[in-house]
C-alpha positions in Angstrom: 66.5 248.3 -50.4 68.5 250.7 -52.6 66.5 249.3 -55.7 63.4 249.9 -53.9 64.2 253.4 -53.0 65.2 254.2 -56.7 61.9 252.7 -57.9 60.0 254.8 -55.5 61.9 257.9 -56.6 61.3 257.3 -60.2 57.5 256.5 -59.7 57.3 259.9 -57.8 59.1 261.6 -60.5 56.6 260.4 -63.1 53.7 261.5 -60.9 55.3 265.0 -60.7 55.8 265.2 -64.5 52.2 264.3 -65.0 50.9 266.9 -62.5 53.3 269.6 -64.1 51.9 268.7 -67.5 48.7 270.6 -66.5 46.7 269.2 -69.3 49.1 269.7 -72.0 48.2 266.7 -74.1 51.6 266.7 -76.0 53.5 266.5 -72.9 51.1 263.9 -71.4 51.7 261.9 -74.7 55.3 262.0 -74.2 55.3 260.9 -70.6 53.2 257.9 -71.6 55.5 257.0 -74.5 58.4 257.3 -72.2 56.7 254.9 -69.7 55.9 252.5 -72.5 59.5 252.5 -73.7 60.4 251.3 -70.2 62.2 254.6 -69.0 60.2 254.5 -65.8 59.4 251.9 -63.2 56.8 249.3 -64.2 54.7 248.3 -61.3 53.7 245.2 -62.9 57.3 243.9 -62.8 57.2 243.7 -58.9 54.4 241.2 -58.8 
């Protein structure tokens, strides 16, 4: 249960990062690179 809460929190944090980027392509690229590096929850792992 605790892992699920942590994963939800990480996913929400990533959404807020994207919203706060407000079209800044440099910042959006950093968010994508961070996600691809595995620094955020990958929803495909759950399936």
